[in-house]
C-alpha positions in Angstrom: 8.5 39.5 37.2 11.3 37.7 39.0 14.3 38.6 36.9 17.3 36.8 35.7 20.2 36.4 38.2 23.6 37.6 37.0 26.9 38.5 38.7 28.1 42.0 38.0 30.8 44.0 39.9 31.2 41.1 42.3 27.5 41.1 43.3 24.6 39.0 42.4 21.9 41.1 40.7 18.5 40.6 39.1 18.3 41.6 35.5 14.7 42.6 34.7 13.1 44.9 32.1 10.0 47.0 32.1 8.8 50.0 30.1 10.8 52.4 32.3 14.0 50.4 31.6 13.5 50.6 27.8 12.8 54.4 28.1 16.0 54.9 30.2 18.1 53.0 27.7 16.6 54.5 24.6 17.2 58.1 25.9 20.9 57.4 26.0 21.5 55.0 23.1 23.1 56.1 19.9 20.9 54.0 17.6 18.0 51.6 17.7 18.6 48.1 19.1 19.9 45.8 16.3 22.2 42.9 15.7 25.4 45.1 15.9 25.6 46.8 19.3 28.5 48.8 20.6 30.0 48.1 24.0 28.3 51.3 25.2 24.9 50.3 23.9 25.2 46.8 25.4 26.2 48.4 28.7 23.1 50.7 28.5 20.8 47.8 27.9 22.3 45.9 30.8 22.3 48.9 33.1 18.7 49.7 32.3 17.7 46.1 33.4 19.6 46.3 36.6 18.9 49.7 38.2 15.4 48.7 39.4 17.0 47.2 42.5 20.0 49.5 42.8 19.2 53.0 41.5 22.7 54.2 42.4 24.3 51.6 40.0 26.4 53.7 37.6 26.6 53.1 33.9 30.4 53.4 34.3 30.5 50.4 36.5 28.6 48.4 34.0 30.8 49.6 31.1 34.0 48.6 33.0 32.5 45.1 33.6 31.4 44.7 30.0 34.8 45.9 28.6 36.7 43.5 30.9 34.5 40.5 30.0 35.9 37.7 27.8 34.0 36.8 24.6 32.7 33.7 26.4 31.4 35.8 29.3 29.8 38.3 26.9 27.9 35.4 25.2 26.6 34.2 28.5 25.6 37.8 29.4 23.9 38.2 26.0 21.8 35.0 26.6 20.7 36.3 30.0 19.7 39.7 28.6 17.7 37.8 25.9 16.0 35.7 28.6 15.1 38.8 30.6 13.7 40.5 27.5 11.7 37.4 26.6 10.2 37.5 30.2 9.2 41.1 29.7 7.6 40.5 26.3 5.6 37.6 27.8 4.4 39.9 30.6 3.4 42.5 28.0 1.5 39.9 26.0 -0.4 38.7 29.1 -1.3 42.4 29.8 -2.5 42.9 26.3 -4.7 39.8 26.5 -6.2 41.0 29.9 -7.0 44.4 28.4 -8.7 42.7 25.4 -10.8 40.6 27.7 -11.9 43.6 29.7 -12.7 45.5 26.6 -14.8 42.6 25.3 -16.8 42.5 28.6 -17.4 46.2 28.4 -18.6 45.8 24.8 -21.0 43.1 25.8 -22.4 45.2 28.7 -22.7 48.2 26.4 -24.8 46.1 23.9 -27.0 44.8 26.8 -27.6 48.4 28.0 -28.4 49.5 24.4 -30.9 46.7 24.1 -32.5 47.6 27.4 -32.7 51.2 26.5 -34.5 50.3 23.3 -37.1 48.3 25.2 -37.8 51.2 27.6 
């Protein structure tokens, strides 16, 4: 996954999500993700998608940036978060398809082995 480029705290960063990012955010969030997010929850989602490249990035830094953002900037940020989440979901879907293909091949091989065992 490449990630979505955003500028936070005066630095260009890559916003990218994976299972670990969702786990980190969900541990700290006050509720499930929904249409109405608090500044803290939005900050958590953003922070979780950024710490893959900067583990020392603090949630406080992200919260300050989000709080200081204009409504227009928040809209742009929201769109970038949505894009990064869509990229992650596409990656998950590809992984699920790959697992299904592998399972199908194992099932075919298992049936072939069963048929051979019956002949022996």
